[in-house]
C-alpha positions as MATLAB code, in Angstrom:
seq = 'MKLNEKQIHILNVSEKLFAENGFDGTSVRTIAKEADVNVAMISYYFGSKEKLLETFLLYRIADFRNELLKVINQEKSYTERLDDLIKLIIHRTHDKRRMYKIIHFEFSNETRGFDFKAYTKEKLESFKTIKSFVEKGQDAGVFNKNVNIELLMPTVQGSYFNFYYNKRFYKTLIPLENDVAVDIYVHQTLTKHIQQTIKSLLTYEI';
ca = [
     -48.276   -4.529   -4.353;
     -49.277   -3.340   -7.637;
     -48.155   -0.412   -9.166;
     -48.491    0.996  -12.777;
     -45.286    1.998  -14.763;
     -45.704    5.867  -13.712;
     -45.749    5.005  -10.011;
     -42.679    2.876  -10.521;
     -40.907    5.528  -12.609;
     -41.352    8.101   -9.739;
     -40.184    5.672   -6.937;
     -37.048    4.919   -8.919;
     -36.373    8.663   -9.295;
     -37.201    9.323   -5.684;
     -34.685    6.456   -4.742;
     -31.939    8.113   -6.672;
     -32.751   11.653   -4.986;
     -33.307   10.557   -1.479;
     -29.921    8.568   -1.670;
     -28.067   11.481   -3.138;
     -29.408   14.211   -1.265;
     -31.348   12.846    1.941;
     -35.006   12.914    2.557;
     -35.159   16.047    3.834;
     -32.964   17.673    1.219;
     -35.347   16.377   -1.519;
     -38.405   18.289   -2.383;
     -41.494   16.855   -3.906;
     -41.127   19.492   -6.701;
     -37.596   18.214   -7.155;
     -38.928   14.596   -7.651;
     -41.421   15.762   -9.991;
     -38.976   17.699  -12.265;
     -36.365   14.898  -12.292;
     -39.516   12.257  -13.283;
     -41.136   14.694  -15.636;
     -44.402   14.716  -14.146;
     -46.575   17.334  -12.230;
     -46.472   17.920   -8.514;
     -50.214   16.914   -8.350;
     -49.628   13.355   -9.950;
     -47.350   12.731   -6.914;
     -49.845   13.985   -4.432;
     -52.651   11.954   -6.351;
     -50.663    8.631   -6.390;
     -48.860    8.912   -2.833;
     -50.510   11.765   -0.912;
     -47.400   13.038    0.366;
     -43.400   12.818    0.285;
     -43.621   10.768    3.662;
     -46.170    8.228    2.094;
     -44.151    8.029   -0.978;
     -41.191    7.014    0.840;
     -43.256    4.306    2.631;
     -44.395    3.139   -0.615;
     -40.932    2.857   -1.995;
     -39.445    0.782    0.855;
     -42.611   -1.632    0.518;
     -42.061   -1.890   -3.111;
     -38.559   -2.696   -2.917;
     -38.694   -5.540   -0.313;
     -42.108   -7.152   -1.445;
     -40.368   -9.737   -3.541;
     -37.637  -10.543   -1.101;
     -39.412  -13.284    0.918;
     -40.380  -14.982   -2.351;
     -36.675  -15.009   -3.454;
     -35.720  -16.783    0.006;
     -38.431  -19.138   -0.472;
     -37.100  -20.189   -3.869;
     -33.693  -20.612   -2.605;
     -34.779  -22.464    0.587;
     -37.036  -24.932   -1.373;
     -34.360  -25.914   -3.706;
     -33.409  -29.773   -3.984;
     -29.777  -29.273   -2.501;
     -28.017  -30.061    0.683;
     -28.513  -27.311    3.419;
     -24.952  -26.025    3.182;
     -25.299  -25.648   -0.469;
     -28.691  -23.644    0.217;
     -27.101  -21.744    2.822;
     -24.454  -20.570    0.469;
     -27.162  -19.549   -2.129;
     -28.952  -17.818    0.797;
     -25.710  -15.616    1.591;
     -25.297  -15.029   -2.165;
     -28.772  -13.730   -2.508;
     -28.644  -11.485    0.173;
     -25.323   -9.932   -0.360;
     -26.035   -9.582   -4.326;
     -29.274   -8.001   -3.569;
     -27.972   -5.619   -0.935;
     -25.322   -4.446   -3.297;
     -27.867   -4.173   -6.219;
     -30.166   -2.029   -3.691;
     -27.504   -0.469   -1.713;
     -29.014    3.030   -2.413;
     -32.417    1.854   -0.872;
     -30.354    0.434    2.286;
     -28.511    3.848    2.674;
     -32.103    5.626    2.744;
     -33.417    2.875    5.227;
     -30.296    2.804    7.573;
     -30.658    6.694    7.935;
     -34.729    7.117    8.202;
     -35.380    3.888   10.133;
     -32.908    4.672   12.777;
     -34.239    8.414   13.395;
     -36.712    7.771   15.860;
     -37.933   11.600   15.160;
     -39.611   10.823   12.079;
     -43.336   10.426   11.942;
     -43.199    7.766    9.209;
     -45.250    4.527    9.512;
     -42.863    1.836    9.211;
     -45.200   -1.046   10.723;
     -45.779   -2.688    7.130;
     -42.206   -2.494    6.347;
     -41.380   -4.073    9.590;
     -43.893   -6.752    9.491;
     -42.233   -7.664    5.938;
     -38.765   -7.741    7.476;
     -39.836   -9.919   10.459;
     -41.758  -12.259    7.940;
     -38.473  -12.630    5.859;
     -36.483  -13.218    9.218;
     -38.765  -16.007   10.230;
     -38.076  -17.788    6.864;
     -34.518  -17.812    7.412;
     -34.902  -18.661   11.005;
     -37.281  -21.787    9.943;
     -34.682  -22.901    7.414;
     -31.731  -22.800    9.994;
     -33.817  -24.450   12.750;
     -34.702  -27.347   10.252;
     -31.068  -27.807    9.413;
     -30.293  -27.919   13.397;
     -33.016  -30.524   13.695;
     -31.330  -32.614   10.795;
     -28.040  -32.093   12.660;
     -26.456  -30.156   10.121;
     -26.435  -26.926   11.751;
     -24.976  -26.168   15.111;
     -27.625  -25.241   17.571;
     -25.136  -22.888   19.536;
     -25.657  -20.004   17.433;
     -27.722  -16.606   17.751;
     -30.158  -16.846   14.502;
     -30.963  -13.243   15.221;
     -27.639  -12.183   14.834;
     -26.951  -13.827   11.284;
     -28.335  -11.190    9.282;
     -26.499   -8.302   11.018;
     -23.270  -10.478   10.300;
     -23.811  -10.700    6.813;
     -25.008   -7.195    5.880;
     -22.809   -5.697    8.576;
     -19.762   -7.217    6.765;
     -20.901   -5.905    3.319;
     -21.659   -2.396    4.594;
     -18.460   -2.086    6.529;
     -16.773   -2.843    3.369;
     -19.044   -0.651    0.918;
     -18.884    2.309    2.898;
     -15.196    2.186    3.307;
     -14.519    1.340   -0.500;
     -12.353    4.397   -0.898;
      -9.923    2.656    1.766;
     -10.524   -0.815    0.115;
      -9.718    0.423   -3.315;
      -6.218    1.554   -2.112;
      -5.791   -1.452   -0.055;
      -6.598   -4.359   -2.216;
      -6.381   -2.483   -4.614;
      -9.488   -1.836   -6.822;
      -9.044    0.214   -9.819;
     -12.679    1.605  -10.234;
     -16.488    0.797   -9.528;
     -16.616   -2.382  -11.757;
     -13.473   -3.622   -9.944;
     -15.675   -3.310   -6.647;
     -18.738   -4.835   -8.090;
     -16.654   -7.850   -9.069;
     -15.072   -8.184   -5.629;
     -18.178   -7.927   -3.960;
     -19.818  -10.714   -6.078;
     -17.012  -12.908   -5.934;
     -14.540  -12.371   -3.086;
     -16.681  -10.621   -0.455;
     -19.500  -12.940   -1.233;
     -16.962  -16.074   -0.559;
     -15.644  -14.547    2.443;
     -18.996  -14.223    3.874;
     -20.274  -17.620    2.923;
     -17.393  -18.987    4.822;
     -17.845  -17.042    7.905;
     -21.457  -17.839    8.313;
     -20.642  -21.524    7.344;
     -18.068  -21.438   10.239;
     -20.623  -20.234   12.545;
     -23.326  -22.980   11.666;
     -21.232  -25.970   10.645;
     -17.767  -27.353   10.446;
     -17.789  -26.890    6.952;
     -15.723  -24.073    5.538;
];
């Protein structure tokens, strides 16, 4: 997907506003004002607010499969690549958490008239990439064959979202002083915990 700088700027502003105010709570006029462009430009580039959101989702996930392949094609052991794969998913999810907040709300709302076919296709291709890696590890005798591959990603991302959307509680429990401490905790402690969890499912190594 090729976008010019102005389109990318509009998408970045839209992401912030959609995450803060919701899709319905964000008008095209507000996006235009925050992006310092006129409404006609948004209409010219995207056609409608719905099409803008669809473009945004594709833009955000367009490079994910390439990143997966870079990790999977490394000259490392299966377990080392598995660790790198989990690290990639958690760090990417954390860095793009505003996008996932938008996706979880809009994608689960079946009354919406959005066309999510292209987005779903990209997600399916990414899943196939991960599934192929796991199956090759199973054929090599490294990964356990008695595992539900379809539920690996929900286990990884679900663990992250449970932590992040309850961070006010975890800030007290752990404790974590501020958002910088949360970032460090996610990138180090939480990532390691999820790596251990997935390895315990797929291998005998922790």
